[in-house]
N, C-alpha and C positions, 0 to 999 in steps of 0.2 A: 476523465475514466469510465466506460462501460459500466453501465451495471445501476449507476449511480443517478438519480432524479432530483436535482434542486430547482429550490421554488425561490423567486424572490420575498424580502418580506414589503411591504411598503414602507415608501418615507418616513412616513410616522413614525410606526413598529421598527422601521429600521432605528433611529434618531432613538427611543427610547431603552432600544438593546443596546445598542453599542454604549449606552449612558450604565446602562444595570449595568456591564463589564468591565468598566475602563479601566478601574482599579486593580482590576484580576489581570490585565491583560499586563499593566503597565514591566518591564518600560517602550514596551510599545503601542504609540498615540498616531491616531487614523482620526481624519477630517471628519464629526457626523456627520455633516448634508454633504460628503464628496465622498462616502462609504457606500458599494454594490451591493449589499449582503445577502448571502442567497443560501438555505440551508437544507439539508439531505437528512433520511433519517438511514438509519444502519442496523440489515436486517439479525445483528449479533449484539446490539443492546436495546434493552427493553426504555431504557432512556436517556444513556448520550445523543444524538446527533452531530454531523459535521457539520459545521457553518465555516461556507466561505466568505472572506472579506475583501471586496476587492478596492482598493485607493485609486480611484481614479481622479487623482492628480500626477498619478506616475503612471509614466510607460509601461508597456508590460512587460516581462511580466511581473508585475503587481496585485498578488494576492497571496494572503494568507489564510490558511487553516485550525480549527481550530476545533476540538469535541467537546460538547458544551454540554449539563442537565444544571439546572437551577441549583444556584449556592456552586458549584466544581467547572472549573475551565482547565482545562488544557492543552498549549498551544504547539501545535504540531511543531516537529521541528527538523525533519528528514531522517530522523531518528528511529529508534525500535522502545526508545525507553517510554514515551509521551502512552503509547498506545498497550504495552506493557503494567502501564500505571494502572491509566482504567479499565486494561481485563481484569486486574484483582477486585477493584474502585465496583463496577458496576453493579453483579463481578459478568464476564461475558459468556455468552449462549454457544456453544459451538456444538453442531451436530452435523448429522450429513444435510439436512437441510440450508444450512449455515457454512459452511467451512469453506466452501469456492467461492461465494462475496469474500468472505473476510481473508481467504487467500489471495484475492485481486489485490484487493484495498491494503492488503499491506504492502507488497512491492509494491506497489501507486506509489504510497506517501513513506516509506521507510528508503533510502537512496545510500550506500553505501559515500566512502570519501573514494574507495578503489576502482569505485562504479556501483550501475544500479544492474540488478535481476529485473526483466521486461516480463512479464508471463503472453504468449504470444500466441492465437489460439486460429487464428483466422490468417492468407495473404496481405490482405488487406488494413491489419492493422502494424507492419513494418513497414519501417520508416524508409525509406532505400536515399544514398548519394545520387545523384545525377546520372554516375557514373556508370551504375549497378547496370550488369544485362540482365537480356531476358534471363537466359540462363540460370542465375543464380536463383533471379525470384523464383522460377519453378522451380530451384532444388531444394528451395526454402518450404514454398508451396507442398512442396511433395512429403516433408516432412512434420507441418503439422499439425499437432491436435487437440483435443477438446481438452481444460483439468478437468482427468479424471481420478472420480474418489475410487481407494482399494481397501476402505475399510481397516481396522483397528488391527497392529499387527500382534508379532509377537514382545516388542518394548513395550505394549499398554500406547500407541500413539500415533495416533490419528496418522493415515496415508495419502497422501493425492499424489498424481502423477501430470506431468503438463511437459510444454517445452518452453524455454525459458530462454530469450536471448543475454546476454553479457558480454558489453565493447560490441565486438563485432565476431560473435561464433556465436550462437547455434546450438545449445542443449535438450538434452532431455533428462526430465530429474524427481528422485521421489519426493515430494514437499511434508517433511514431518512437526505434527501440530500434537502440541502437548495439551487433554481435555481437565489437564488439574495440574495440584503443584504437583513432583513428583522428581523422584529418580530413575536414572534410565543406565542401566551398566554401558558403558562404551566399549566395548569389543578391542578397538582399536588403541586405546591409550590401556584398558586395561584397568579402569577406573570409573566408579557411576558417576555420573553427567547429570546436575540440577536443572532441572526445565519447572519453568512458571508460567497459571495458566495462558494458555494461549501460544506461549513462545514455540518459534518456529529451527527449523535444521532443513536443511539438502543436503540429500543422502543419493549414490547408487548413481552420480553425474554421472549421464556420459554426451559424450561429443561430438555433434554430428557436424557440422560444418564450421568451418573458419577459416578469416582473411575476408570476409562479407566486407562490401563496401555501403558500408552505415555507417552515421551522424554519432558518436563516439560523445557522451553527455559530459560535461567537465560537475566538475565538485559541487553537490550540494552547496545555495548560496542562502540568503532570506528567502525566497518568492521561490525555493527551489531547484 
């Protein structure tokens, strides 16, 4: 994922770290001498960092991810649950400087059973099938935009606008993010909707292109 800088721990430090988290990692077990441990800071958390545990005894995909600070470990499972749990405990820092990084992180590590939303800003970020034509590549490139901060809406939610891929279609959408725990009135449903801090919602989806020659990811497994 762009925007994250991972650093590998030395073998001795990695073994000591894995020994420290072994109990909290159960039922997952990783070989202490055959696991590459990498860590990346996250701008929206003060204490939690993202750790990548690469089990070198397995063929790719072979990387598990955890959010960890001393005394607290959350295993990433490709759902929003561990993120929302950490958001409340950390707590998450959401402002104009961190929102875009958080959105990119969220959509990379949260993958639904029906498909994943992939934020795309540049043509080189799009993965194509071999039979994709130059025309459709150019059509997609012309529609892409950087993730853009639009401010806080009348609903008191942060709003970003982005282009995203879902399955084989390109959309432009607003990404709503709750700055704190709150209730927001849902005009369509006619009832309040409860948001926890950092909770996301896509609104105002605009289909730009469809039936694109793009690979469609299967539902997530243990390794993504």
